[in-house]
NUBA-305870 format. One record per atom (N, C-alpha, C): atom name; residue in one letter; residue number from 1; y, z negated, x negated. Coordinates in steps of 0.02 Angstrom, whole numbers, padded with zeros to 5 digits, m for minus. Layout:
N
CA/a/NUM/Y/Z/X $
...
This chain:
190
N/m/1/m03654/m03374/m01531 $
CA/m/1/m03565/m03313/m01529 $
C/m/1/m03551/m03325/m01464 $
N/a/2/m03592/m03291/m01420 $
CA/a/2/m03575/m03284/m01373 $
C/a/2/m03571/m03344/m01329 $
N/a/3/m03588/m03372/m01328 $
CA/a/3/m03588/m03440/m01300 $
C/a/3/m03522/m03454/m01312 $
N/g/4/m03519/m03475/m01354 $
CA/g/4/m03459/m03489/m01382 $
C/g/4/m03369/m03455/m01375 $
N/r/5/m03386/m03404/m01348 $
CA/r/5/m03319/m03343/m01345 $
C/r/5/m03285/m03379/m01272 $
N/g/6/m03303/m03398/m01242 $
CA/g/6/m03293/m03424/m01188 $
C/g/6/m03251/m03514/m01177 $
N/f/7/m03286/m03543/m01241 $
CA/f/7/m03283/m03629/m01263 $
C/f/7/m03196/m03610/m01291 $
N/n/8/m03161/m03680/m01259 $
CA/n/8/m03074/m03676/m01250 $
C/n/8/m03047/m03615/m01253 $
N/a/9/m03079/m03578/m01205 $
CA/a/9/m03036/m03517/m01162 $
C/a/9/m02974/m03557/m01136 $
N/r/10/m02927/m03529/m01110 $
CA/r/10/m02864/m03535/m01048 $
C/r/10/m02902/m03508/m00985 $
N/p/11/m02910/m03570/m00949 $
CA/p/11/m02920/m03516/m00883 $
C/p/11/m02885/m03454/m00862 $
N/s/12/m02890/m03398/m00822 $
CA/s/12/m02893/m03346/m00831 $
C/s/12/m02904/m03331/m00733 $
N/s/13/m02885/m03286/m00725 $
CA/s/13/m02841/m03264/m00629 $
C/s/13/m02917/m03230/m00631 $
N/t/14/m02969/m03229/m00660 $
CA/t/14/m03034/m03208/m00610 $
C/t/14/m03076/m03256/m00598 $
N/v/15/m03128/m03219/m00530 $
CA/v/15/m03183/m03259/m00517 $
C/v/15/m03230/m03279/m00521 $
N/d/16/m03251/m03298/m00505 $
CA/d/16/m03356/m03288/m00531 $
C/d/16/m03367/m03259/m00447 $
N/g/17/m03383/m03203/m00427 $
CA/g/17/m03418/m03202/m00387 $
C/g/17/m03477/m03248/m00348 $
N/s/18/m03483/m03262/m00362 $
CA/s/18/m03547/m03295/m00344 $
C/s/18/m03521/m03372/m00315 $
N/a/19/m03505/m03377/m00345 $
CA/a/19/m03468/m03445/m00332 $
C/a/19/m03406/m03460/m00305 $
N/n/20/m03382/m03378/m00285 $
CA/n/20/m03327/m03396/m00212 $
C/n/20/m03342/m03330/m00175 $
N/a/21/m03398/m03337/m00166 $
CA/a/21/m03430/m03259/m00131 $
C/a/21/m03412/m03315/m00031 $
N/l/22/m03426/m03363/m00020 $
CA/l/22/m03429/m03394/00025 $
C/l/22/m03383/m03469/00040 $
N/p/23/m03362/m03471/00079 $
CA/p/23/m03323/m03539/00077 $
C/p/23/m03332/m03604/00048 $
N/q/24/m03310/m03653/00027 $
CA/q/24/m03376/m03718/m00015 $
C/q/24/m03313/m03748/00029 $
N/a/25/m03348/m03822/00067 $
CA/a/25/m03338/m03827/00138 $
C/a/25/m03305/m03921/00048 $
N/g/26/m03216/m03933/00077 $
CA/g/26/m03219/m03985/00027 $
C/g/26/m03175/m03945/m00034 $
N/l/27/m03195/m03921/m00040 $
CA/l/27/m03158/m03868/m00132 $
C/l/27/m03098/m03808/m00092 $
N/d/28/m03104/m03796/m00034 $
CA/d/28/m03043/m03734/m00018 $
C/d/28/m03024/m03770/00061 $
N/d/29/m02981/m03713/00079 $
CA/d/29/m02992/m03690/00155 $
C/d/29/m03009/m03631/00180 $
N/r/30/m03055/m03593/00128 $
CA/r/30/m03059/m03541/00154 $
C/r/30/m03097/m03561/00206 $
N/g/31/m03085/m03494/00256 $
CA/g/31/m03154/m03494/00319 $
C/g/31/m03107/m03520/00373 $
N/a/32/m03067/m03567/00346 $
CA/a/32/m03044/m03599/00408 $
C/a/32/m03000/m03575/00457 $
N/a/33/m02993/m03571/00493 $
CA/a/33/m02993/m03540/00543 $
C/a/33/m02875/m03579/00517 $
N/g/34/m02858/m03530/00544 $
CA/g/34/m02777/m03537/00539 $
C/g/34/m02725/m03561/00570 $
N/d/35/m02655/m03563/00559 $
CA/d/35/m02622/m03582/00636 $
C/d/35/m02619/m03556/00688 $
N/d/36/m02647/m03463/00675 $
CA/d/36/m02612/m03434/00720 $
C/d/36/m02695/m03409/00744 $
N/q/37/m02753/m03457/00706 $
CA/q/37/m02813/m03440/00741 $
C/q/37/m02845/m03382/00714 $
N/s/38/m02814/m03335/00654 $
CA/s/38/m02845/m03265/00687 $
C/s/38/m02889/m03240/00618 $
N/g/39/m02893/m03303/00586 $
CA/g/39/m02930/m03323/00537 $
C/g/39/m03010/m03337/00519 $
N/g/40/m03042/m03335/00482 $
CA/g/40/m03130/m03353/00520 $
C/g/40/m03129/m03430/00557 $
N/v/41/m03185/m03425/00544 $
CA/v/41/m03204/m03513/00570 $
C/v/41/m03251/m03541/00523 $
N/r/42/m03215/m03583/00530 $
CA/r/42/m03261/m03659/00446 $
C/r/42/m03312/m03678/00459 $
N/a/43/m03395/m03639/00442 $
CA/a/43/m03443/m03650/00453 $
C/a/43/m03443/m03756/00474 $
N/p/44/m03497/m03771/00509 $
CA/p/44/m03506/m03852/00506 $
C/p/44/m03566/m03865/00460 $
N/d/45/m03515/m03926/00432 $
CA/d/45/m03565/m03960/00364 $
C/d/45/m03617/m03988/00401 $
N/i/46/m03694/m03953/00402 $
CA/i/46/m03720/m03987/00406 $
C/i/46/m03785/m04008/00342 $
N/s/47/m03745/m04030/00272 $
CA/s/47/m03790/m04077/00241 $
C/s/47/m03805/m04136/00230 $
N/s/48/m03776/m04149/00317 $
CA/s/48/m03811/m04246/00318 $
C/s/48/m03842/m04228/00375 $
N/l/49/m03875/m04172/00386 $
CA/l/49/m03945/m04156/00471 $
C/l/49/m04003/m04192/00435 $
N/s/50/m04050/m04202/00474 $
CA/s/50/m04135/m04199/00450 $
C/s/50/m04149/m04126/00439 $
N/p/51/m04191/m04104/00416 $
CA/p/51/m04229/m04026/00415 $
C/p/51/m04216/m04007/00487 $
N/q/52/m04253/m04047/00543 $
CA/q/52/m04261/m04048/00600 $
C/q/52/m04196/m04016/00622 $
N/e/53/m04139/m04062/00634 $
CA/e/53/m04073/m04060/00645 $
C/e/53/m04054/m03994/00648 $
N/r/54/m04047/m03965/00566 $
CA/r/54/m04018/m03939/00561 $
C/r/54/m04064/m03847/00559 $
N/a/55/m04117/m03867/00576 $
CA/a/55/m04181/m03786/00613 $
C/a/55/m04139/m03800/00692 $
N/d/56/m04139/m03845/00723 $
CA/d/56/m04130/m03818/00787 $
C/d/56/m04052/m03794/00801 $
N/r/57/m04001/m03824/00736 $
CA/r/57/m03918/m03800/00751 $
C/r/57/m03936/m03718/00745 $
N/l/58/m03970/m03721/00657 $
CA/l/58/m03965/m03634/00662 $
C/l/58/m04024/m03589/00734 $
N/y/59/m04054/m03622/00764 $
CA/y/59/m04070/m03595/00785 $
C/y/59/m04033/m03575/00866 $
N/n/60/m04007/m03617/00891 $
CA/n/60/m03933/m03631/00938 $
C/n/60/m03901/m03566/00921 $
N/r/61/m03893/m03575/00855 $
CA/r/61/m03849/m03532/00858 $
C/r/61/m03839/m03439/00838 $
N/v/62/m03940/m03449/00816 $
CA/v/62/m03922/m03357/00831 $
C/v/62/m03950/m03349/00900 $
N/m/63/m03995/m03386/00939 $
CA/m/63/m04007/m03370/00986 $
C/m/63/m03926/m03359/01056 $
N/l/64/m03869/m03400/01047 $
CA/l/64/m03824/m03391/01062 $
C/l/64/m03807/m03317/01028 $
N/l/65/m03775/m03316/00942 $
CA/l/65/m03758/m03240/00937 $
C/l/65/m03788/m03188/00960 $
N/a/66/m03870/m03210/00961 $
CA/a/66/m03911/m03130/01004 $
C/a/66/m03871/m03131/01048 $
N/s/67/m03867/m03156/01103 $
CA/s/67/m03850/m03187/01179 $
C/s/67/m03777/m03126/01182 $
N/e/68/m03764/m03133/01140 $
CA/e/68/m03670/m03141/01166 $
C/e/68/m03671/m03039/01112 $
N/g/69/m03732/m03034/01073 $
CA/g/69/m03753/m02965/01075 $
C/g/69/m03711/m02962/01002 $
N/k/70/m03706/m03003/00962 $
CA/k/70/m03665/m03005/00885 $
C/k/70/m03725/m02985/00850 $
N/i/71/m03735/m02934/00843 $
CA/i/71/m03793/m02918/00797 $
C/i/71/m03796/m02953/00745 $
N/d/72/m03727/m02906/00698 $
CA/d/72/m03719/m02949/00620 $
C/d/72/m03733/m03016/00582 $
N/s/73/m03696/m03062/00662 $
CA/s/73/m03691/m03126/00651 $
C/s/73/m03768/m03138/00641 $
N/v/74/m03821/m03118/00698 $
CA/v/74/m03900/m03143/00702 $
C/v/74/m03905/m03132/00646 $
N/q/75/m03909/m03087/00614 $
CA/q/75/m03932/m03027/00541 $
C/q/75/m03916/m03074/00493 $
N/f/76/m03834/m03136/00490 $
CA/f/76/m03823/m03144/00440 $
C/f/76/m03853/m03222/00433 $
N/f/77/m03861/m03250/00502 $
CA/f/77/m03861/m03313/00513 $
C/f/77/m03973/m03327/00515 $
N/a/78/m03989/m03274/00520 $
CA/a/78/m04079/m03279/00535 $
C/a/78/m04099/m03304/00481 $
N/p/79/m04119/m03261/00426 $
CA/p/79/m04153/m03296/00381 $
C/p/79/m04122/m03376/00337 $
N/m/80/m04063/m03407/00343 $
CA/m/80/m04055/m03465/00339 $
C/m/80/m04107/m03493/00410 $
N/a/81/m04089/m03485/00462 $
CA/a/81/m04138/m03538/00530 $
C/a/81/m04228/m03504/00521 $
N/v/82/m04238/m03459/00464 $
CA/v/82/m04305/m03444/00457 $
C/v/82/m04350/m03489/00406 $
N/q/83/m04273/m03496/00366 $
CA/q/83/m04304/m03521/00308 $
C/q/83/m04304/m03601/00331 $
N/s/84/m04256/m03638/00367 $
CA/s/84/m04242/m03688/00396 $
C/s/84/m04323/m03714/00426 $
N/y/85/m04347/m03658/00462 $
CA/y/85/m04436/m03688/00502 $
C/y/85/m04478/m03688/00432 $
N/l/86/m04473/m03639/00421 $
CA/l/86/m04532/m03644/00342 $
C/l/86/m04554/m03708/00313 $
N/l/87/m04450/m03725/00289 $
CA/l/87/m04472/m03803/00266 $
C/l/87/m04496/m03852/00306 $
N/l/88/m04500/m03866/00362 $
CA/l/88/m04546/m03879/00402 $
C/l/88/m04622/m03911/00408 $
N/q/89/m04648/m03873/00374 $
CA/q/89/m04718/m03877/00391 $
C/q/89/m04733/m03945/00387 $
N/p/90/m04811/m03942/00424 $
CA/p/90/m04824/m03898/00448 $
C/p/90/m04796/m03908/00549 $
N/l/91/m04761/m03859/00563 $
CA/l/91/m04735/m03846/00633 $
C/l/91/m04787/m03845/00683 $
N/n/92/m04767/m03865/00735 $
CA/n/92/m04785/m03918/00786 $
C/n/92/m04775/m03840/00837 $
N/p/93/m04795/m03827/00899 $
CA/p/93/m04798/m03781/00941 $
C/p/93/m04727/m03747/00964 $
N/d/94/m04683/m03825/00993 $
CA/d/94/m04615/m03779/00978 $
C/d/94/m04572/m03767/00939 $
N/q/95/m04599/m03788/00844 $
CA/q/95/m04553/m03767/00819 $
C/q/95/m04573/m03692/00807 $
N/r/96/m04627/m03696/00813 $
CA/r/96/m04662/m03613/00780 $
C/r/96/m04641/m03574/00869 $
N/y/97/m04621/m03589/00924 $
CA/y/97/m04594/m03540/00976 $
C/y/97/m04519/m03552/00947 $
N/d/98/m04483/m03574/00913 $
CA/d/98/m04394/m03556/00883 $
C/d/98/m04418/m03526/00849 $
N/l/99/m04448/m03548/00804 $
CA/l/99/m04449/m03498/00753 $
C/l/99/m04496/m03425/00768 $
N/g/100/m04552/m03409/00836 $
CA/g/100/m04556/m03345/00844 $
C/g/100/m04484/m03292/00887 $
N/r/101/m04453/m03324/00912 $
CA/r/101/m04386/m03312/00964 $
C/r/101/m04318/m03295/00879 $
N/i/102/m04355/m03313/00853 $
CA/i/102/m04296/m03300/00815 $
C/i/102/m04313/m03227/00796 $
N/a/103/m04386/m03243/00759 $
CA/a/103/m04413/m03176/00730 $
C/a/103/m04413/m03121/00788 $
N/e/104/m04393/m03128/00844 $
CA/e/104/m04399/m03050/00894 $
C/e/104/m04353/m03054/00908 $
N/v/105/m04301/m03094/00886 $
CA/v/105/m04226/m03061/00904 $
C/v/105/m04204/m03044/00841 $
N/t/106/m04249/m03033/00799 $
CA/t/106/m04199/m02981/00744 $
C/t/106/m04253/m02949/00726 $
N/g/107/m04285/m02931/00754 $
CA/g/107/m04361/m02882/00764 $
C/g/107/m04420/m02882/00724 $
N/a/108/m04415/m02948/00666 $
CA/a/108/m04486/m02972/00641 $
C/a/108/m04534/m02981/00658 $
N/l/109/m04544/m02934/00710 $
CA/l/109/m04613/m02926/00752 $
C/l/109/m04695/m02970/00740 $
N/p/110/m04689/m02966/00679 $
CA/p/110/m04742/m02977/00650 $
C/p/110/m04742/m03072/00631 $
N/l/111/m04675/m03073/00631 $
CA/l/111/m04676/m03172/00623 $
C/l/111/m04684/m03170/00670 $
N/a/112/m04661/m03154/00743 $
CA/a/112/m04643/m03175/00813 $
C/a/112/m04729/m03200/00813 $
N/k/113/m04758/m03095/00830 $
CA/k/113/m04824/m03119/00817 $
C/k/113/m04897/m03175/00824 $
N/a/114/m04863/m03202/00750 $
CA/a/114/m04912/m03219/00696 $
C/a/114/m04894/m03301/00736 $
N/q/115/m04834/m03333/00766 $
CA/q/115/m04811/m03405/00792 $
C/q/115/m04840/m03393/00854 $
N/a/116/m04843/m03368/00897 $
CA/a/116/m04868/m03344/00983 $
C/a/116/m04920/m03335/00950 $
N/d/117/m04979/m03314/00914 $
CA/d/117/m05069/m03317/00907 $
C/d/117/m05052/m03400/00894 $
N/t/118/m05033/m03430/00840 $
CA/t/118/m05032/m03468/00819 $
C/t/118/m05040/m03535/00863 $
N/i/119/m04995/m03531/00921 $
CA/i/119/m04994/m03597/00971 $
C/i/119/m05037/m03559/01039 $
N/l/120/m05054/m03533/01042 $
CA/l/120/m05134/m03494/01084 $
C/l/120/m05185/m03533/01050 $
N/l/121/m05202/m03534/01004 $
CA/l/121/m05240/m03545/00953 $
C/l/121/m05244/m03597/00975 $
N/q/122/m05222/m03652/00980 $
CA/q/122/m05217/m03735/00971 $
C/q/122/m05242/m03738/01063 $
N/n/123/m05175/m03700/01090 $
CA/n/123/m05190/m03701/01170 $
C/n/123/m05172/m03656/01193 $
N/q/124/m05247/m03626/01220 $
CA/q/124/m05218/m03584/01245 $
C/q/124/m05184/m03566/01347 $
N/n/125/m05170/m03611/01349 $
CA/n/125/m05136/m03622/01396 $
C/n/125/m05055/m03624/01389 $
N/h/126/m05053/m03639/01310 $
CA/h/126/m04976/m03662/01307 $
C/h/126/m04914/m03624/01327 $
N/l/127/m04884/m03639/01381 $
CA/l/127/m04807/m03614/01433 $
C/l/127/m04774/m03560/01384 $
N/l/128/m04751/m03587/01318 $
CA/l/128/m04710/m03574/01272 $
C/l/128/m04754/m03496/01213 $
N/g/129/m04808/m03496/01213 $
CA/g/129/m04849/m03438/01150 $
C/g/129/m04851/m03411/01228 $
N/l/130/m04878/m03423/01268 $
CA/l/130/m04871/m03387/01328 $
C/l/130/m04829/m03313/01334 $
N/i/131/m04780/m03365/01352 $
CA/i/131/m04672/m03292/01360 $
C/i/131/m04681/m03282/01321 $
N/l/132/m04684/m03314/01241 $
CA/l/132/m04667/m03263/01173 $
C/l/132/m04693/m03195/01180 $
N/e/133/m04780/m03208/01206 $
CA/e/133/m04832/m03172/01198 $
C/e/133/m04811/m03088/01259 $
N/a/134/m04775/m03128/01312 $
CA/a/134/m04747/m03083/01339 $
C/a/134/m04699/m03064/01335 $
N/r/135/m04629/m03084/01305 $
CA/r/135/m04566/m03031/01290 $
C/r/135/m04593/m02989/01216 $
N/l/136/m04659/m03016/01180 $
CA/l/136/m04663/m02967/01119 $
C/l/136/m04694/m02912/01142 $
N/a/137/m04738/m02915/01222 $
CA/a/137/m04780/m02832/01263 $
C/a/137/m04727/m02792/01270 $
N/v/138/m04679/m02827/01336 $
CA/v/138/m04585/m02809/01345 $
C/v/138/m04562/m02758/01265 $
N/i/139/m04578/m02800/01225 $
CA/i/139/m04530/m02732/01159 $
C/i/139/m04572/m02698/01174 $
N/a/140/m04667/m02706/01140 $
CA/a/140/m04690/m02655/01133 $
C/a/140/m04716/m02621/01192 $
N/g/141/m04675/m02624/01253 $
CA/g/141/m04684/m02573/01293 $
C/g/141/m04756/m02548/01353 $
N/d/142/m04797/m02613/01324 $
CA/d/142/m04867/m02614/01355 $
C/d/142/m04867/m02692/01403 $
N/t/143/m04861/m02644/01451 $
CA/t/143/m04866/m02676/01533 $
C/t/143/m04923/m02695/01539 $
N/t/144/m05005/m02686/01525 $
CA/t/144/m05048/m02699/01532 $
C/t/144/m05039/m02747/01497 $
N/q/145/m05051/m02786/01453 $
CA/q/145/m05032/m02855/01399 $
C/q/145/m04980/m02910/01438 $
N/l/146/m04923/m02869/01439 $
CA/l/146/m04859/m02909/01493 $
C/l/146/m04895/m02928/01533 $
N/h/147/m04936/m02900/01592 $
CA/h/147/m04968/m02919/01679 $
C/h/147/m05015/m02972/01666 $
N/s/148/m05042/m02971/01579 $
CA/s/148/m05101/m03013/01543 $
C/s/148/m05062/m03091/01562 $
N/f/149/m05028/m03093/01517 $
CA/f/149/m05016/m03128/01457 $
C/f/149/m04963/m03158/01561 $
N/e/150/m04931/m03128/01577 $
CA/e/150/m04905/m03143/01637 $
C/e/150/m04936/m03192/01699 $
N/r/151/m05017/m03156/01716 $
CA/r/151/m05035/m03202/01749 $
C/r/151/m05073/m03281/01728 $
N/r/152/m05069/m03266/01667 $
CA/r/152/m05112/m03339/01625 $
C/r/152/m05069/m03372/01645 $
N/l/153/m04968/m03333/01616 $
CA/l/153/m04924/m03390/01644 $
C/l/153/m04912/m03424/01687 $
N/i/154/m04959/m03391/01760 $
CA/i/154/m04902/m03422/01811 $
C/i/154/m04973/m03483/01823 $
N/a/155/m05034/m03444/01805 $
CA/a/155/m05095/m03484/01828 $
C/a/155/m05099/m03536/01804 $
N/a/156/m05077/m03557/01734 $
CA/a/156/m05061/m03620/01679 $
C/a/156/m05002/m03665/01697 $
N/q/157/m04962/m03631/01749 $
CA/q/157/m04907/m03665/01747 $
C/q/157/m04893/m03751/01775 $
N/k/158/m04957/m03736/01805 $
CA/k/158/m04937/m03821/01864 $
C/k/158/m04994/m03869/01820 $
N/s/159/m05059/m03843/01802 $
CA/s/159/m05085/m03908/01757 $
C/s/159/m05034/m03896/01689 $
N/e/160/m04986/m03863/01670 $
CA/e/160/m04992/m03888/01598 $
C/e/160/m04912/m03912/01596 $
N/l/161/m04865/m03901/01656 $
CA/l/161/m04815/m03952/01658 $
C/l/161/m04811/m04028/01677 $
N/g/162/m04872/m04012/01723 $
CA/g/162/m04907/m04090/01727 $
C/g/162/m04911/m04127/01673 $
N/k/163/m04906/m04117/01606 $
CA/k/163/m04940/m04133/01527 $
C/k/163/m04874/m04178/01520 $
N/r/164/m04805/m04116/01537 $
CA/r/164/m04755/m04184/01516 $
C/r/164/m04727/m04153/01456 $
N/r/165/m04743/m04110/01408 $
CA/r/165/m04723/m04110/01341 $
C/r/165/m04655/m04102/01335 $
N/e/166/m04626/m04104/01290 $
CA/e/166/m04550/m04131/01254 $
C/e/166/m04541/m04052/01262 $
N/e/167/m04579/m04000/01209 $
CA/e/167/m04529/m03942/01211 $
C/e/167/m04544/m03906/01281 $
N/y/168/m04574/m03926/01331 $
CA/y/168/m04559/m03876/01379 $
C/y/168/m04498/m03914/01417 $
N/d/169/m04494/m03975/01407 $
CA/d/169/m04434/m04005/01445 $
C/d/169/m04368/m03947/01409 $
N/r/170/m04373/m03969/01332 $
CA/r/170/m04323/m03932/01292 $
C/r/170/m04318/m03842/01312 $
N/h/171/m04335/m03822/01328 $
CA/h/171/m04375/m03733/01331 $
C/h/171/m04386/m03727/01422 $
N/q/172/m04350/m03781/01479 $
CA/q/172/m04343/m03762/01540 $
C/q/172/m04341/m03704/01558 $
N/d/173/m04260/m03698/01542 $
CA/d/173/m04245/m03616/01562 $
C/d/173/m04278/m03566/01538 $
N/d/174/m04309/m03547/01489 $
CA/d/174/m04351/m03513/01459 $
C/d/174/m04407/m03510/01503 $
N/i/175/m04444/m03560/01510 $
CA/i/175/m04472/m03548/01539 $
C/i/175/m04475/m03539/01634 $
N/t/176/m04415/m03566/01666 $
CA/t/176/m04403/m03553/01737 $
C/t/176/m04392/m03470/01761 $
N/t/177/m04354/m03441/01683 $
CA/t/177/m04333/m03368/01674 $
C/t/177/m04386/m03330/01659 $
N/a/178/m04438/m03336/01657 $
CA/a/178/m04509/m03308/01628 $
C/a/178/m04547/m03319/01700 $
N/l/179/m04559/m03370/01740 $
CA/l/179/m04599/m03362/01784 $
C/l/179/m04581/m03337/01840 $
N/q/180/m04516/m03312/01846 $
CA/q/180/m04461/m03317/01896 $
C/q/180/m04484/m03203/01878 $
N/q/181/m04468/m03212/01812 $
CA/q/181/m04495/m03127/01789 $
C/q/181/m04559/m03108/01818 $
N/a/182/m04617/m03151/01784 $
CA/a/182/m04682/m03119/01798 $
C/a/182/m04714/m03125/01877 $
N/r/183/m04670/m03169/01908 $
CA/r/183/m04683/m03149/01977 $
C/r/183/m04657/m03091/02041 $
N/k/184/m04576/m03107/01996 $
CA/k/184/m04550/m03004/02016 $
C/k/184/m04591/m02968/02002 $
N/s/185/m04628/m02984/01918 $
CA/s/185/m04636/m02890/01892 $
C/s/185/m04702/m02908/01927 $
N/l/186/m04754/m02943/01956 $
CA/l/186/m04841/m02932/01991 $
C/l/186/m04800/m02931/02045 $
N/g/187/m04757/m02934/02090 $
CA/g/187/m04752/m02949/02164 $
C/g/187/m04774/m03002/02208 $
N/i/188/m04790/m03063/02151 $
CA/i/188/m04801/m03115/02200 $
C/i/188/m04700/m03137/02219 $
N/k/189/m04752/m03162/02283 $
CA/k/189/m04666/m03214/02297 $
C/k/189/m04686/m03290/02293 $
N/s/190/m04611/m03310/02307 $
CA/s/190/m04615/m03382/02267 $
C/s/190/m04635/m03414/02306 $
C-alpha cells in the first residue's frame, strides 16, 4: 500500500532534496553563472576524465582554494580529492605527496604524516617526503624536527634531482621554495 500511494500520482511542486541539492550538469542550469555573473559557477564535468586526471584536477583546486584562504571551499572539495586519491591504489610517491598536502591544508595531520612516512620508508631521501615532513614539523611547532628534515632535504637535493623523477618536475615550485626556506632557516647562504 505504501508503495502504491505514489503510483499514478500527479507531479507536485515538492522536490527531493537529495536529488536537487547540487547542480546536475545537463539537467538544468543551476550552478551556472548568470548573465550578470553574480550567480555561482558551474562545476566542470569531470566524468570523462581518467581517475588520475580527476585526482589531479581536485588536488589543484584544493591547493588553489587553500592559497586563496577559501577554507569553506577547501573543506567542501577536500573529501572528494582524498577519495579520488584513495581510488588510485597503490599510490606512488607523487600521489602520496598530493594526498598528504590535501590532508595538511585540511588539518588531517595523521593522514598527511602517514603519507610522508610511507614516501620516506620507500626512499629515505625523497625530496617530496622530506618537504611534507618539514611542513608538518612547522605545524607542530617542532623546530628540532624541522631543522633535521631541512638538513636532510639540502643534503639530498643534488643526488635526488639528478634522478630526474617526474614528480620532481611536477612539484618544482614546492621543491625550490622548500630549499630556499631551509637554507634561510638554517642560515645557509645560497
